[in-house]
C-alpha positions in Angstrom: 0.0 -0.2 0.1 1.4 3.4 -1.0 1.6 5.8 2.0 1.6 9.7 1.4 4.8 11.7 2.0 4.3 14.3 4.4 6.8 16.9 5.3 6.2 17.5 8.9 8.7 18.4 11.5 9.0 17.7 15.5 7.4 20.3 17.5 7.8 18.8 20.8 9.4 15.8 22.4 8.1 13.9 25.6 9.5 11.1 27.5 6.6 8.8 29.2 6.4 5.9 31.4 4.9 2.7 29.8 1.8 1.3 30.9 0.9 -0.9 28.1 1.5 -0.9 24.4 -1.6 -2.9 23.6 -4.6 -4.4 25.6 -2.4 -7.5 25.7 0.8 -5.9 27.0 1.2 -8.2 30.1 2.3 -11.0 27.5 5.0 -8.7 26.4 8.1 -7.2 27.9 7.7 -3.7 29.4 10.2 -1.0 27.8 12.9 0.6 29.6 11.4 4.1 28.2 9.1 5.1 25.6 9.9 8.3 23.6 7.3 10.1 21.9 7.8 13.1 19.5 4.7 14.9 18.1 4.7 15.9 14.6 3.1 18.9 12.9 -0.5 18.0 12.1 -1.6 17.6 8.3 -4.1 20.3 7.4 -5.9 17.6 5.0 -6.2 15.4 8.0 -6.9 17.6 11.3 -8.2 14.8 13.3 -5.0 12.8 13.2 -2.3 13.1 15.6 1.1 12.3 13.8 3.8 11.2 16.1 7.1 9.3 16.3 6.9 6.4 19.1 10.5 4.8 20.1 10.2 2.0 22.5 13.5 1.3 24.1 14.7 -2.0 25.6 17.9 -2.9 27.1 19.9 -3.8 23.6 17.5 -2.0 21.0 14.6 -0.1 20.2 11.6 0.1 17.9 10.2 2.9 16.2 6.9 3.4 14.7 6.0 6.7 12.8 2.3 7.1 12.6 0.7 9.7 10.6 -3.0 8.8 11.6 -3.6 6.8 8.2 -4.1 3.2 7.9 -0.9 1.5 8.8 2.4 3.2 10.0 4.5 5.4 7.9 7.6 3.8 9.1 8.5 0.8 11.3 11.9 0.2 12.3 14.7 -1.4 14.6 17.1 1.1 16.1 20.1 1.2 18.6 19.0 1.3 22.2 20.3 5.0 22.6 19.5 6.2 18.9 17.7 9.3 18.7 14.0 9.2 17.9 13.9 11.1 14.7 12.1 10.5 11.4 15.3 8.9 9.8 18.6 7.5 11.2 21.0 6.1 9.1 21.8 3.2 11.4 18.1 2.3 11.6 16.7 -1.0 10.1 13.6 -0.3 8.3 10.8 -3.2 8.7 9.4 -3.3 5.0 6.7 -5.9 5.2 3.1 -6.0 3.8 1.9 -7.6 7.0 3.6 -5.3 9.5 1.3 -2.3 10.0 1.9 -1.3 13.6 4.2 -2.4 16.4 2.5 -5.2 18.6 5.1 -5.9 21.3 8.6 -7.3 22.1 9.5 -10.5 23.9 13.0 -11.0 24.6 15.0 -10.6 21.1 11.7 -11.0 19.4 9.7 -8.1 18.0 6.0 -8.5 16.9 4.3 -6.7 14.5 0.5 -6.6 13.5 -1.3 -6.1 10.2 -3.0 -2.7 9.7 -6.2 -4.5 9.1 -8.0 -7.7 10.0 -8.3 -10.6 7.6 -10.8 -13.6 7.5 -11.9 -12.5 11.3 -8.3 -12.7 12.3 -5.3 -10.4 13.0 -2.2 -11.4 11.0 1.1 -10.6 12.7 4.9 -11.3 11.7 7.9 -11.7 14.3 11.3 -10.3 13.5 14.7 -11.0 15.3 15.5 -7.9 16.9 19.5 -8.4 16.6 19.4 -9.4 12.8 16.2 -7.7 11.3 15.4 -11.3 9.9 11.7 -12.2 9.7 11.2 -15.4 11.6 7.6 -16.4 11.3 4.1 -15.0 10.3 0.7 -16.3 11.4 -3.0 -15.0 12.3 -4.6 -14.8 15.7 -8.2 -14.3 16.6 -8.6 -11.2 19.0 -6.0 -8.9 19.5 -3.3 -10.9 21.7 -1.9 -14.1 22.9 -3.0 -16.3 25.8 0.7 -16.6 26.7 4.1 -15.8 25.3 7.6 -17.7 26.5 10.8 -16.6 24.8 14.4 -17.4 25.3 17.7 -17.5 23.3 16.7 -18.4 19.9 13.5 -19.8 21.2 9.8 -18.7 21.4 6.6 -20.2 22.3 3.1 -18.7 21.6 -0.3 -19.8 22.8 -3.3 -18.2 20.8 -6.4 -19.2 18.8 -5.2 -19.5 15.2 -7.1 -18.5 12.2 -6.1 -20.8 9.6 -7.2 -20.5 5.7 -7.4 -23.6 4.4 -7.2 -24.4 0.6 -10.4 -26.2 0.3 -14.1 -26.0 1.3 -14.7 -28.4 4.4 -18.4 -27.9 3.8 -18.3 -29.0 0.0 -15.6 -31.5 -0.2 -15.7 -33.0 3.2 -13.4 -36.0 3.7 -10.9 -34.9 1.2 -10.8 -31.5 2.5 -10.5 -32.7 6.0 -7.5 -34.8 5.3 -5.6 -31.7 3.6 -6.4 -29.6 6.6 -5.3 -32.1 9.0 -2.1 -32.5 7.3 -1.5 -28.7 7.5 -2.7 -28.2 10.7 -2.3 -31.6 12.7 -6.0 -31.0 14.0 -7.6 -34.7 14.2 -10.9 -35.3 12.3 -12.5 -35.3 15.8 -11.3 -31.8 16.4 -12.6 -30.2 12.9 -15.6 -28.1 13.4 -18.9 -28.5 11.5 -19.1 -26.0 8.7 -22.5 -26.4 7.9 -24.0 -23.7 9.8 -21.2 -21.1 8.5 -21.7 -21.8 4.9 -25.6 -22.0 5.1 -26.0 -18.8 6.8 -23.8 -17.1 4.1 -25.6 -18.9 1.4 -29.0 -17.6 3.1 -27.8 -14.0 2.8 -26.9 -14.4 -0.8 -29.0 -17.2 -2.2 -28.3 -16.3 -5.9 -24.4 -17.1 -5.3 -24.8 -20.4 -3.2 -23.0 -22.5 -5.9 -19.9 -20.2 -5.4 -20.3 -19.8 -1.5 -20.1 -23.5 -1.0 -16.8 -23.7 -2.8 -15.2 -21.0 -0.9 -12.1 -22.4 1.2 -13.0 -22.9 4.8 -11.4 -20.7 7.8 -10.9 -22.8 10.8 -10.0 -21.3 14.2 -8.6 -23.2 16.9 -6.4 -22.9 19.8 -2.5 -23.7 19.1 0.9 -23.5 20.6 3.6 -22.3 18.1 7.2 -23.3 18.9 10.0 -21.5 17.1 13.3 -22.9 17.8 16.6 -22.2 15.8 14.9 -21.3 12.6 12.2 -24.3 12.8 8.8 -23.4 13.5 6.2 -26.1 14.6 2.4 -25.6 15.5 0.7 -28.2 17.7 -3.2 -28.0 18.4 -4.1 -27.8 21.7 -7.4 -28.6 23.7 -10.5 -26.4 22.8 -13.2 -25.8 20.6 -12.5 -25.0 17.1 -14.9 -22.9 14.8 -15.6 -22.9 11.0 -16.1 -19.6 8.9 -16.3 -18.5 5.5 -13.7 -16.2 4.1 -14.2 -12.4 5.0 
């Protein structure tokens, strides 16, 4: 998505204490300090409050430039003592279609979330703070994780995953169930009944019923994601699974 360039300048800087970057802040590390730099307001978008936010951790910082549009203008990883400015020659910009805003930090892992939801879920990506490497991506239901555990080169996440299948569980039945099981590890008994979701959608748009029944299913289920030294594994957990049509 193209972001409109805005020639604003710093008008005020403030150091604030951090009470939580998201509603699920308890699962993430608390920054040592957060710097907020207000930018000149755009006359074409007077309700927006453009700002630079630099969340500082012991060995690095994460910068977000938010001009009040959909998605941050810039996301970047910085040195822990880098100035909180629009541009820094030492910064490592995060250029990722999924990364719309800073979500939080756990150990050496930096989480970014999408600017918009998809299929009723919130896509997210995780980066290595030291290398700037993209480590993994997924999509969660809601706006946070049930648990996050991190260590050196290791990360474990518990959340309700929003998984987009390649087939219609409603139309293709057992064949699609086999494909989903291979992708997710869900057993046939754990798979949800998709009839209600598809029938509701067909009732809303009966003229498109044949197209709707072919739509690939969206399965929401509890998962434990484990990342260890470059390898990612997902294990379904106990709990109810749900079925949706794409949205």
